[in-house]
C-alpha positions in Angstrom: 1.2 3.5 -26.7 -1.5 5.2 -28.6 0.0 7.7 -31.3 -3.2 9.6 -29.8 -1.6 9.4 -26.4 1.8 10.4 -27.6 0.1 13.4 -29.6 -1.7 14.9 -26.2 1.6 14.6 -24.0 3.7 16.1 -27.0 1.2 18.9 -27.0 0.9 19.4 -22.9 -2.3 18.9 -23.1 -1.7 16.5 -20.3 0.9 15.7 -17.9 2.3 12.1 -18.4 2.6 9.5 -15.7 6.4 8.1 -14.9 5.3 4.8 -16.4 4.5 6.8 -19.9 7.6 8.6 -19.9 9.9 5.7 -18.8 8.4 3.8 -22.1 8.7 6.4 -23.9 12.9 7.1 -22.7 13.2 3.0 -23.6 11.8 3.2 -27.1 14.2 6.3 -27.8 17.3 4.5 -25.9 17.8 7.5 -23.9 21.2 7.2 -21.9 20.9 6.6 -18.2 22.1 10.1 -16.6 19.4 11.9 -19.1 16.5 9.2 -18.5 17.2 9.8 -14.7 17.0 13.5 -14.8 14.0 13.4 -17.0 12.0 10.7 -14.5 13.1 13.6 -11.8 11.0 16.1 -13.8 8.1 13.8 -14.1 7.9 13.2 -10.4 8.1 16.8 -9.7 5.3 17.4 -12.6 3.2 14.4 -11.1 3.1 16.2 -7.3 0.9 19.1 -6.4 0.9 21.6 -3.2 -2.2 22.8 -1.9 -1.6 25.4 1.1 -4.4 26.2 3.5 -4.7 30.1 2.7 -5.5 29.3 -0.9 -7.9 26.7 0.0 -9.6 29.0 2.5 -9.7 32.2 -0.5 -11.4 29.9 -2.7 -14.1 28.4 -0.1 -13.7 25.6 2.4 -16.9 24.2 0.8 -15.2 24.0 -2.5 -12.4 21.4 -1.4 -15.4 19.3 0.0 -17.0 19.4 -3.5 -13.5 18.1 -4.8 -12.8 15.8 -1.9 -16.3 14.5 -2.8 -15.6 14.0 -6.4 -12.2 12.2 -5.8 -14.5 9.7 -3.3 -16.7 9.2 -5.7 -14.7 7.4 -8.4 -12.1 5.4 -5.6 -12.8 2.1 -4.3 -10.2 1.6 -1.8 -9.5 3.9 1.0 -6.9 3.8 3.4 -6.4 6.5 6.0 -3.5 7.5 8.4 -4.4 9.8 11.2 -1.7 10.7 13.4 -3.5 13.4 15.2 -7.1 14.3 14.5 -10.3 12.5 13.4 -11.2 12.7 9.9 -14.7 14.5 8.6 -15.6 11.5 7.6 -15.7 9.8 11.0 -16.4 13.0 12.9 -19.5 14.2 14.9 -21.4 17.9 14.1 -19.6 19.1 17.0 -16.1 17.8 15.9 -16.2 18.8 12.6 -17.6 22.3 13.8 -14.6 22.7 16.1 -11.9 21.5 14.2 -12.6 24.5 11.5 -13.7 26.8 14.1 -10.2 29.3 13.9 -11.3 29.9 10.0 -13.0 33.1 10.0 -16.6 33.7 8.4 -19.8 31.7 8.1 -18.7 28.1 7.8 -22.0 26.9 8.0 -22.0 25.4 4.5 -18.7 23.4 4.9 -19.9 21.8 8.1 -22.8 21.0 5.9 -20.8 19.0 3.1 -18.5 17.4 5.3 -21.5 15.7 7.2 -22.9 15.3 3.7 -19.7 13.3 2.4 -20.4 10.8 5.4 -22.9 9.2 3.4 -20.2 7.6 1.2 -18.9 5.3 4.1 -22.5 3.6 3.5 -21.7 2.6 -0.1 -20.7 -1.3 -0.1 -19.0 -1.2 -3.3 -16.3 0.6 -1.6 -13.8 -0.2 1.3 -12.2 1.7 3.9 -9.6 1.0 6.2 -9.3 4.0 9.1 -5.8 3.9 11.3 -6.1 5.6 14.3 -3.2 6.7 16.8 -4.0 6.9 20.2 -2.9 10.5 20.2 -5.8 11.3 17.5 -8.7 9.5 19.3 -7.9 11.0 22.3 -6.8 14.5 21.9 -9.3 17.2 23.9 -10.8 19.1 21.1 -14.0 19.4 22.5 -15.6 19.2 26.3 -14.8 15.7 28.1 -18.7 14.9 27.3 -18.8 15.9 23.4 -15.3 13.3 23.3 -17.1 10.7 24.6 -19.6 11.0 22.0 -17.1 11.3 19.5 -15.4 8.0 20.6 -18.9 6.4 20.9 -19.3 7.6 17.1 -16.2 5.7 16.2 -17.3 2.2 18.1 -20.5 2.5 16.0 -18.9 3.1 12.2 -16.6 0.4 13.0 -19.1 -1.9 12.9 -20.3 -1.1 9.0 -19.1 -4.2 7.2 -17.0 -2.5 4.5 -15.1 -0.5 7.2 -12.2 -1.6 9.1 -11.4 0.9 11.9 -8.2 0.5 13.8 -6.7 2.2 16.8 -2.8 2.5 17.6 -2.3 2.6 21.3 0.4 4.1 22.8 2.0 0.9 24.8 4.5 -1.6 23.9 7.1 -1.0 21.4 6.6 0.9 17.9 9.8 1.0 15.9 8.2 3.5 13.7 8.2 7.0 13.9 5.2 8.3 11.3 5.5 12.2 10.7 2.7 12.5 8.7 -1.6 12.0 8.4 -1.9 10.6 4.6 -4.7 9.1 2.6 -4.0 6.7 0.1 -6.8 6.2 -2.9 -6.9 3.1 -4.5 -3.6 3.4 -6.0 -3.9 6.3 -8.1 -3.3 9.0 -5.7 -2.1 9.9 -2.4 -2.7 13.3 -0.4 -0.2 13.8 2.4 -1.2 16.5 5.4 1.6 19.1 6.9 0.3 22.1 9.3 0.0 24.6 6.3 -1.4 22.8 3.5 -1.4 19.1 2.0 0.8 17.4 -1.1 -1.0 15.4 -3.3 1.0 12.4 -5.0 0.5 11.0 -8.3 3.4 9.1 -9.0 3.2 5.5 -8.6 6.6 5.4 -6.9 5.4 7.7 -4.3 1.7 6.0 -4.1 2.7 2.6 -3.1 5.6 3.9 -0.4 2.4 5.2 1.3 0.8 1.9 0.6 3.8 0.3 2.2 3.9 2.5 5.5 0.3 1.9 6.0 0.7 -1.7 6.0 3.4 -1.5 8.5 1.3 0.9 10.9 -1.3 -1.5 10.4 0.3 -4.2 11.9 0.8 -2.5 15.4 -3.5 -1.4 15.2 -6.1 -3.3 17.1 -9.5 -4.0 15.6 -12.9 -5.1 15.9 -13.8 -6.2 19.3 -10.5 -5.3 20.9 -10.5 -1.7 19.3 -14.1 -0.7 20.8 -13.3 -2.0 24.0 -10.2 0.5 24.2 -12.6 3.1 22.5 -15.3 2.6 25.5 -12.7 2.7 28.0 -11.3 5.8 26.8 -14.9 7.1 26.3 -15.6 6.4 30.0 -12.8 8.4 31.2 -14.1 11.5 29.4 -17.9 11.1 30.7 -16.0 10.5 34.2 -14.4 14.0 33.7 -17.8 15.6 32.7 -18.8 14.7 36.1 
């Protein structure tokens, strides 16, 4: 580790990563009980909480700018979608409905959400989306609009740098996912709750969510099997409209 890096850590200009602190503790020969306490503090320092109310006060369009910046520097994306379709995959109607409860004019936020979808066509990046059947079929919109949303998913699944899988509610799945989450390369994981999102930068946490993702991925259907299911569910919505 360079002296410059040690200096900016000592001066508080950056929060050190857990790997940095581990190296320092080893170099100083710190005893195990103390080292464990320090490492726990580092994990806390590398965890951020962003509540929905603060985001709304700042303006949801600002949040979209932050996400666009993160997407710009990320190469490999993993999205686990437990209960709803993410904005990157959403139709304009779905995007509008997803923030309908937020007061005020959200036209800028909607425009920015849709603008962010262009990142899907960047062939230098890879995306894997895992959606539960509940996320796909939750009736956020009227039946015909839901059918259109499912058709959108099927279309996106054909883009070469995108893997889109659906986990059907059939058979036995010995897993109990609790949250929607996204993993950006190996640097960051975001975990969504009903009132906000956790931003996790600690490598141990990020790797844990990557491992969870791999397990859920094993239950998903991809390619033609996925599109067959999406078409079946889309047809059900279309018939409801009739």
